[in-house]
TIVO-2410 file (N, C-alpha, C; in nm, 3 decimals):
# residues 108
REC num residu      c1      c2      c3 atome chaine
REC   1      M  -5.180  25.705   5.947     N      A
REC   1      M  -5.101  25.715   6.032    CA      A
REC   1      M  -5.023  25.627   6.062     C      A
REC   2      L  -5.078  25.457   6.000     N      A
REC   2      L  -5.046  25.377   5.972    CA      A
REC   2      L  -5.001  25.348   5.900     C      A
REC   3      F  -4.931  25.353   5.827     N      A
REC   3      F  -4.908  25.397   5.729    CA      A
REC   3      F  -4.739  25.420   5.752     C      A
REC   4      E  -4.728  25.607   5.771     N      A
REC   4      E  -4.568  25.597   5.827    CA      A
REC   4      E  -4.580  25.565   5.967     C      A
REC   5      L  -4.608  25.454   6.051     N      A
REC   5      L  -4.560  25.449   6.140    CA      A
REC   5      L  -4.519  25.239   6.102     C      A
REC   6      N  -4.528  25.212   6.034     N      A
REC   6      N  -4.477  25.169   6.074    CA      A
REC   6      N  -4.356  25.117   5.922     C      A
REC   7      L  -4.369  25.261   5.790     N      A
REC   7      L  -4.256  25.282   5.732    CA      A
REC   7      L  -4.161  25.331   5.828     C      A
REC   8      Q  -4.228  25.424   5.930     N      A
REC   8      Q  -4.075  25.426   6.037    CA      A
REC   8      Q  -3.950  25.255   6.157     C      A
REC   9      E  -4.055  25.208   6.152     N      A
REC   9      E  -4.011  25.072   6.220    CA      A
REC   9      E  -3.854  25.021   6.091     C      A
REC  10      E  -3.943  25.002   5.962     N      A
REC  10      E  -3.894  24.938   5.884    CA      A
REC  10      E  -3.740  25.048   5.857     C      A
REC  11      E  -3.741  25.226   5.866     N      A
REC  11      E  -3.579  25.268   5.858    CA      A
REC  11      E  -3.500  25.210   6.018     C      A
REC  12      E  -3.657  25.236   6.086     N      A
REC  12      E  -3.491  25.165   6.257    CA      A
REC  12      E  -3.463  25.058   6.167     C      A
REC  13      D  -3.542  24.934   6.168     N      A
REC  13      D  -3.521  24.775   6.126    CA      A
REC  13      D  -3.397  24.768   6.001     C      A
REC  14      S  -3.364  24.835   5.922     N      A
REC  14      S  -3.300  24.856   5.785    CA      A
REC  14      S  -3.187  24.949   5.913     C      A
REC  15      Y  -3.208  25.035   5.980     N      A
REC  15      Y  -3.101  25.126   6.019    CA      A
REC  15      Y  -2.986  25.028   6.171     C      A
REC  16      L  -3.032  24.943   6.211     N      A
REC  16      L  -3.020  24.813   6.294    CA      A
REC  16      L  -3.031  24.672   6.229     C      A
REC  17      T  -3.000  24.660   6.109     N      A
REC  17      T  -2.973  24.523   6.041    CA      A
REC  17      T  -2.925  24.540   5.979     C      A
REC  18      G  -2.829  24.711   5.918     N      A
REC  18      G  -2.665  24.754   5.890    CA      A
REC  18      G  -2.579  24.760   5.952     C      A
REC  19      K  -2.609  24.830   6.004     N      A
REC  19      K  -2.508  24.848   6.184    CA      A
REC  19      K  -2.443  24.702   6.302     C      A
REC  20      L  -2.571  24.568   6.163     N      A
REC  20      L  -2.576  24.410   6.311    CA      A
REC  20      L  -2.450  24.398   6.174     C      A
REC  21      L  -2.462  24.374   6.018     N      A
REC  21      L  -2.443  24.264   5.967    CA      A
REC  21      L  -2.307  24.403   5.941     C      A
REC  22      S  -2.306  24.459   5.911     N      A
REC  22      S  -2.170  24.533   5.950    CA      A
REC  22      S  -2.056  24.448   6.014     C      A
REC  23      K  -2.078  24.470   6.131     N      A
REC  23      K  -1.999  24.428   6.264    CA      A
REC  23      K  -1.939  24.295   6.233     C      A
REC  24      A  -2.113  24.259   6.184     N      A
REC  24      A  -2.063  24.078   6.173    CA      A
REC  24      A  -1.977  24.029   6.062     C      A
REC  25      R  -1.955  24.167   5.933     N      A
REC  25      R  -1.848  24.123   5.794    CA      A
REC  25      R  -1.737  24.139   5.901     C      A
REC  26      K  -1.720  24.237   5.963     N      A
REC  26      K  -1.577  24.296   6.023    CA      A
REC  26      K  -1.553  24.158   6.084     C      A
REC  27      L  -1.661  24.167   6.156     N      A
REC  27      L  -1.553  24.050   6.229    CA      A
REC  27      L  -1.581  23.828   6.176     C      A
REC  28      R  -1.586  23.913   6.077     N      A
REC  28      R  -1.600  23.770   6.034    CA      A
REC  28      R  -1.740  23.633   6.100     C      A
REC  29      V  -1.763  23.734   6.096     N      A
REC  29      V  -1.886  23.592   6.224    CA      A
REC  29      V  -2.014  23.598   6.052     C      A
REC  30      P  -2.083  23.504   6.004     N      A
REC  30      P  -2.201  23.476   5.971    CA      A
REC  30      P  -2.371  23.520   5.964     C      A
REC  31      S  -2.406  23.557   5.896     N      A
REC  31      S  -2.514  23.625   5.903    CA      A
REC  31      S  -2.671  23.551   5.890     C      A
REC  32      P  -2.714  23.541   5.964     N      A
REC  32      P  -2.875  23.422   5.944    CA      A
REC  32      P  -2.867  23.440   5.777     C      A
REC  33      H  -2.893  23.296   5.717     N      A
REC  33      H  -2.978  23.293   5.607    CA      A
REC  33      H  -3.161  23.369   5.627     C      A
REC  34      I  -3.147  23.348   5.442     N      A
REC  34      I  -3.264  23.426   5.454    CA      A
REC  34      I  -3.361  23.320   5.374     C      A
REC  35      R  -3.308  23.199   5.373     N      A
REC  35      R  -3.405  23.185   5.348    CA      A
REC  35      R  -3.324  22.976   5.351     C      A
REC  36      R  -3.418  22.888   5.446     N      A
REC  36      R  -3.365  22.756   5.490    CA      A
REC  36      R  -3.355  22.697   5.402     C      A
REC  37      E  -3.332  22.519   5.317     N      A
REC  37      E  -3.285  22.477   5.236    CA      A
REC  37      E  -3.456  22.439   5.203     C      A
REC  38      G  -3.414  22.459   5.066     N      A
REC  38      G  -3.592  22.434   4.990    CA      A
REC  38      G  -3.629  22.608   4.959     C      A
REC  39      E  -3.686  22.601   4.974     N      A
REC  39      E  -3.750  22.761   4.968    CA      A
REC  39      E  -3.859  22.813   5.109     C      A
REC  40      E  -3.825  22.678   5.213     N      A
REC  40      E  -3.921  22.787   5.395    CA      A
REC  40      E  -3.813  22.904   5.411     C      A
REC  41      L  -3.904  22.986   5.486     N      A
REC  41      L  -3.828  23.120   5.547    CA      A
REC  41      L  -3.744  23.047   5.620     C      A
REC  42      S  -3.696  23.090   5.621     N      A
REC  42      S  -3.559  23.158   5.808    CA      A
REC  42      S  -3.634  23.199   5.863     C      A
REC  43      G  -3.691  23.223   6.028     N      A
REC  43      G  -3.723  23.296   6.105    CA      A
REC  43      G  -3.609  23.400   6.158     C      A
REC  44      A  -3.550  23.422   6.075     N      A
REC  44      A  -3.486  23.542   6.076    CA      A
REC  44      A  -3.458  23.672   6.081     C      A
REC  45      W  -3.613  23.681   5.971     N      A
REC  45      W  -3.546  23.752   5.835    CA      A
REC  45      W  -3.722  23.790   5.859     C      A
REC  46      Y  -3.724  23.876   5.782     N      A
REC  46      Y  -3.872  23.999   5.746    CA      A
REC  46      Y  -3.864  24.055   5.656     C      A
REC  47      E  -3.937  24.083   5.545     N      A
REC  47      E  -4.022  24.097   5.402    CA      A
REC  47      E  -4.136  24.279   5.430     C      A
REC  48      G  -4.092  24.359   5.487     N      A
REC  48      G  -4.132  24.473   5.521    CA      A
REC  48      G  -4.203  24.539   5.390     C      A
REC  49      N  -4.333  24.566   5.414     N      A
REC  49      N  -4.417  24.604   5.387    CA      A
REC  49      N  -4.484  24.702   5.317     C      A
REC  50      Q  -4.360  24.764   5.336     N      A
REC  50      Q  -4.371  24.918   5.295    CA      A
REC  50      Q  -4.273  24.929   5.185     C      A
REC  51      T  -4.206  24.906   5.235     N      A
REC  51      T  -3.999  24.932   5.146    CA      A
REC  51      T  -4.018  24.806   5.019     C      A
REC  52      G  -4.056  24.656   5.072     N      A
REC  52      G  -4.038  24.587   5.029    CA      A
REC  52      G  -3.841  24.528   5.108     C      A
REC  53      G  -3.825  24.582   5.173     N      A
REC  53      G  -3.686  24.542   5.226    CA      A
REC  53      G  -3.703  24.470   5.294     C      A
REC  54      W  -3.546  24.302   5.306     N      A
REC  54      W  -3.572  24.242   5.432    CA      A
REC  54      W  -3.482  24.266   5.526     C      A
REC  55      Y  -3.504  24.295   5.605     N      A
REC  55      Y  -3.436  24.295   5.787    CA      A
REC  55      Y  -3.491  24.251   5.874     C      A
REC  56      L  -3.356  24.227   5.988     N      A
REC  56      L  -3.331  24.122   6.037    CA      A
REC  56      L  -3.463  24.131   6.174     C      A
REC  57      S  -3.521  23.985   6.201     N      A
REC  57      S  -3.586  23.991   6.301    CA      A
REC  57      S  -3.586  23.992   6.496     C      A
REC  58      P  -3.686  24.034   6.486     N      A
REC  58      P  -3.606  23.962   6.676    CA      A
REC  58      P  -3.541  23.949   6.732     C      A
REC  59      E  -3.541  23.820   6.701     N      A
REC  59      E  -3.521  23.610   6.701    CA      A
REC  59      E  -3.403  23.631   6.604     C      A
REC  60      G  -3.451  23.731   6.494     N      A
REC  60      G  -3.274  23.744   6.314    CA      A
REC  60      G  -3.159  23.813   6.488     C      A
REC  61      V  -3.201  23.905   6.501     N      A
REC  61      V  -3.140  24.017   6.579    CA      A
REC  61      V  -3.012  23.966   6.685     C      A
REC  62      K  -3.166  23.933   6.737     N      A
REC  62      K  -3.090  23.772   6.883    CA      A
REC  62      K  -2.989  23.703   6.914     C      A
REC  63      A  -2.983  23.665   6.758     N      A
REC  63      A  -2.935  23.550   6.693    CA      A
REC  63      A  -2.758  23.556   6.664     C      A
REC  64      L  -2.777  23.724   6.576     N      A
REC  64      L  -2.686  23.773   6.500    CA      A
REC  64      L  -2.593  23.869   6.659     C      A
REC  65      R  -2.672  23.869   6.690     N      A
REC  65      R  -2.541  23.969   6.849    CA      A
REC  65      R  -2.508  23.850   6.972     C      A
REC  66      E  -2.552  23.768   6.949     N      A
REC  66      E  -2.492  23.626   7.082    CA      A
REC  66      E  -2.368  23.612   6.951     C      A
REC  67      E  -2.385  23.566   6.820     N      A
REC  67      E  -2.238  23.563   6.770    CA      A
REC  67      E  -2.185  23.663   6.783     C      A
REC  68      I  -2.170  23.787   6.745     N      A
REC  68      I  -2.104  23.884   6.758    CA      A
REC  68      I  -2.015  23.886   6.896     C      A
REC  69      R  -2.164  23.909   7.013     N      A
REC  69      R  -2.092  23.852   7.190    CA      A
REC  69      R  -1.946  23.804   7.145     C      A
REC  70      Q  -1.999  23.621   7.115     N      A
REC  70      Q  -1.952  23.533   7.110    CA      A
REC  70      Q  -1.790  23.536   6.988     C      A
REC  71      E  -1.818  23.612   6.910     N      A
REC  71      E  -1.614  23.620   6.925    CA      A
REC  71      E  -1.560  23.678   6.920     C      A
REC  72      E  -1.595  23.900   6.963     N      A
REC  72      E  -1.573  23.970   7.039    CA      A
REC  72      E  -1.530  23.873   7.143     C      A
REC  73      R  -1.586  23.818   7.246     N      A
REC  73      R  -1.524  23.794   7.407    CA      A
REC  73      R  -1.430  23.689   7.349     C      A
REC  74      A  -1.397  23.565   7.268     N      A
REC  74      A  -1.306  23.526   7.175    CA      A
REC  74      A  -1.238  23.586   7.128     C      A
REC  75      R  -1.172  23.611   7.146     N      A
REC  75      R  -1.052  23.743   7.021    CA      A
REC  75      R  -1.027  23.812   7.150     C      A
REC  76      R  -1.062  23.830   7.215     N      A
REC  76      R  -1.052  23.926   7.405    CA      A
REC  76      R  -0.960  23.876   7.419     C      A
REC  77      E  -1.005  23.724   7.516     N      A
REC  77      E  -0.985  23.618   7.573    CA      A
REC  77      E  -0.811  23.590   7.495     C      A
REC  78      Q  -0.839  23.563   7.406     N      A
REC  78      Q  -0.697  23.569   7.314    CA      A
REC  78      Q  -0.589  23.742   7.359     C      A
REC  79      N  -0.702  23.798   7.396     N      A
REC  79      N  -0.573  24.004   7.315    CA      A
REC  79      N  -0.574  23.959   7.535     C      A
REC  80      A  -0.599  23.893   7.585     N      A
REC  80      A  -0.543  23.876   7.795    CA      A
REC  80      A  -0.444  23.775   7.726     C      A
REC  81      H  -0.468  23.663   7.708     N      A
REC  81      H  -0.309  23.621   7.700    CA      A
REC  81      H  -0.146  23.646   7.658     C      A
REC  82      L  -0.227  23.735   7.570     N      A
REC  82      L  -0.116  23.814   7.466    CA      A
REC  82      L  -0.048  23.900   7.632     C      A
REC  83      A  -0.140  23.996   7.657     N      A
REC  83      A  -0.142  24.040   7.800    CA      A
REC  83      A   0.003  24.031   7.850     C      A
REC  84      V  -0.089  23.851   7.918     N      A
REC  84      V   0.030  23.797   8.013    CA      A
REC  84      V   0.187  23.782   7.909     C      A
REC  85      W   0.200  23.731   7.875     N      A
REC  85      W   0.300  23.721   7.788    CA      A
REC  85      W   0.399  23.847   7.732     C      A
REC  86      L   0.343  23.984   7.726     N      A
REC  86      L   0.406  24.044   7.721    CA      A
REC  86      L   0.412  24.102   7.878     C      A
REC  87      S   0.341  24.131   7.965     N      A
REC  87      S   0.379  24.161   8.090    CA      A
REC  87      S   0.439  24.074   8.164     C      A
REC  88      A   0.528  23.953   8.094     N      A
REC  88      A   0.617  23.835   8.192    CA      A
REC  88      A   0.700  23.870   8.098     C      A
REC  89      V   0.734  23.958   8.020     N      A
REC  89      V   0.876  23.921   7.941    CA      A
REC  89      V   0.908  24.072   7.905     C      A
REC  90      T   0.849  24.217   8.027     N      A
REC  90      T   0.882  24.259   8.068    CA      A
REC  90      T   0.909  24.289   8.155     C      A
REC  91      G   0.884  24.235   8.258     N      A
REC  91      G   0.908  24.191   8.403    CA      A
REC  91      G   1.144  24.099   8.338     C      A
REC  92      L   1.087  24.029   8.230     N      A
REC  92      L   1.225  23.910   8.284    CA      A
REC  92      L   1.351  24.046   8.208     C      A
REC  93      V   1.288  24.186   8.124     N      A
REC  93      V   1.426  24.228   8.090    CA      A
REC  93      V   1.406  24.335   8.164     C      A
REC  94      G   1.287  24.420   8.299     N      A
REC  94      G   1.322  24.478   8.365    CA      A
REC  94      G   1.486  24.445   8.511     C      A
REC  95      A   1.431  24.251   8.518     N      A
REC  95      A   1.555  24.164   8.644    CA      A
REC  95      A   1.617  24.128   8.549     C      A
REC  96      L   1.674  24.152   8.409     N      A
REC  96      L   1.799  24.154   8.394    CA      A
REC  96      L   1.841  24.320   8.328     C      A
REC  97      T   1.823  24.366   8.345     N      A
REC  97      T   1.885  24.490   8.341    CA      A
REC  97      T   1.893  24.535   8.517     C      A
REC  98      G   1.808  24.574   8.626     N      A
REC  98      G   1.811  24.582   8.696    CA      A
REC  98      G   2.011  24.414   8.784     C      A
REC  99      L   2.085  24.385   8.740     N      A
REC  99      L   2.157  24.274   8.753    CA      A
REC  99      L   2.245  24.328   8.672     C      A
REC 100      V   2.215  24.373   8.558     N      A
REC 100      V   2.338  24.374   8.453    CA      A
REC 100      V   2.410  24.565   8.567     C      A
REC 101      V   2.363  24.655   8.560     N      A
REC 101      V   2.318  24.744   8.662    CA      A
REC 101      V   2.441  24.670   8.815     C      A
REC 102      V   2.391  24.591   8.875     N      A
REC 102      V   2.425  24.603   8.986    CA      A
REC 102      V   2.591  24.524   8.969     C      A
REC 103      F   2.575  24.408   8.836     N      A
REC 103      F   2.734  24.320   8.853    CA      A
REC 103      F   2.808  24.477   8.758     C      A
REC 104      A   2.760  24.591   8.703     N      A
REC 104      A   2.819  24.669   8.659    CA      A
REC 104      A   2.909  24.809   8.825     C      A
REC 105      K   2.824  24.772   8.836     N      A
REC 105      K   2.858  24.900   8.996    CA      A
REC 105      K   2.923  24.754   9.085     C      A
REC 106      S   2.962  24.677   9.063     N      A
REC 106      S   3.012  24.624   9.196    CA      A
REC 106      S   3.135  24.629   9.116     C      A
REC 107      N   3.162  24.536   8.988     N      A
REC 107      N   3.273  24.548   8.907    CA      A
REC 107      N   3.345  24.659   8.851     C      A
REC 108      G   3.257  24.834   8.853     N      A
REC 108      G   3.343  24.912   8.823    CA      A
REC 108      G   3.385  24.986   8.990     C      A
***
């Protein structure tokens, strides 16, 4: 029973690791390295006992999620600045159109 529970946990970790790494790749966020300089393992990954695959540890999940959130926040802020400029240009075009209509009626 313990074998099956561990196997299920590794499958869940595999799914979560895959999703997070896919999102990180799309956002061009660097993923944590399995090993630090030399041969020392980083705390961001662990090797599964049942499958032998490498999965993000809870610390690695937390760190990668934070990096993803920071990148998404930066992109939202940049898009917010773009929306401000777009609304300003739209208002200016609307005001100029109104002035053209007023002048056209007064001269016509």
